[in-house]
N, C-alpha and C positions, 0 to 999 in steps of 0.2 A: 196293457199294463196301466192300471189305474194309479193315480197319484205319482205321476212322472214329471219331474222338473227337467227342462231342457235348457242347458246353458249354452248360449250362442255368443261367441266373441265378436263377430262382425254384425253391424247393424243391417247391412245389405242382405246377409243371410237370414237375419231375423225377419225382415220384411218378406223375403221369399217364402220362408217357412210359415209365417203368419197367414199370408195370402193362400198358401196351399191348404192349410188347416181350415180356413174359412170356406174355401171352395169345396172341400170334402165334407164339411159340416161336422167337424170334430169338436168335442167339448173341451175348450181350453180357455185359459186366462193369460194375460200378457203383462209384463212389466218391462219397460224400457226407460232410458234416460229422459225421455220426453213425457213420461206419464206424470199426471198430477198426483199429489199425495192421496187424494180421495180415491182415485183409480187404483193406486197401489194397494191401499187398504182393502178395497173391494175385491181385487184379484186374490190377495192373500187369504181373505176370509172364505171366498168361494172355493179355493183350492183346499184349504184346511178342512172345510165341511164336506168335501168330496163331491161338490156340485160341479166342479170342473176337474177333468181327469188329467189334463196337461197344464203345466205352467211354463211359459216361455220367459226366460231371463236373459238380458244382455250383460256382457262383461262390464260395460260402462256403468250400468246401474249398480252392479256389485262394487265397482271401484268407488263410486261417489257415495253410496248409501249403506253398504254392508248390511243388507237386509237379512234378517233371520227368518227364513221361510219354513214354517212348520207343516208337517203332514206329508213330506216327500218320502216315498218308499223306494223310488227308483230315480236314478239320475243319469242323464244322457248329455255328454259333452259333444256338441256338434263338431267341435274342433278343440284342440288344446288351448288353454288360456294363454294370453300374451305374457302375463306375469305368473311365474311358477308358484308363488305363494297362494294364488287363488285356488289352485287345485285342492289342497287339503282343507281350505276354508269352506269351499262349496261342498266337498264330500262330507264334511261334518254336519251338513244340513240333513242328512239322511236319518230316518228314524226306524227303529225296529230291527229285529234279528235277521229278517230275510231281505234286507235292503241290497240293491244292486247298483253298480256304477259302470256305465259303458262309455268308452271314449272312441270316437271315430277319428282316425288319423291316416295319413298317407306318407310316402317317403319324402314328400315336400315339407312335412312337419318334423323333420329329424331334429332340428335345433330345439324346437319347443319340447319335443319328447325327451331329449337329453336333459333339458332343464328340470323336467318333472320327475323322471325315473332314474336319472344319472347317466353319465357318459359311458359306463360299462354296459349297462343293460339295454340302452336304446339301440345300438347297432344289432344286437341279437334279436330284438323284437322286430326290427325292420327287415332283417334277412331271414326270418323264420319262414318255413314252408307253410305252416298253418296260417290261415287268414285271421286267426284270433290268438291273443295272448292273455293269460290270466295272471294277475298280480295278487298276491295274498299278503296282507299286512303282517308284520313281524318277521319278515325275511331279512 
């Protein structure tokens, strides 16, 4: 999946994923709260031009800078964001008609899931027999 932005709420998970991607030799760029402005600009440019297939973003960099990252066709939430308003903000980064958004969650994320999808839908998603749930906008 080229042009995939990965949104990671925890810095510890960010470091773990970054180290794994380096070890595997994957083409990625990274933006975290400790990145310098020049590194952020470079990462955004490389991702937009397609020279990096993955872009790692932390929740804290989104909180402090609200970066508009262009060129993302796929979005992966490593976990649900701490602040529910971040979910639509980050999803709106996606471009194109074939854009996808995937969220990884467990039953431990029930409160975060309820804040994002609502208190009625979250228990049904957590108790579903299928391992995946599809949400379509406009419901």
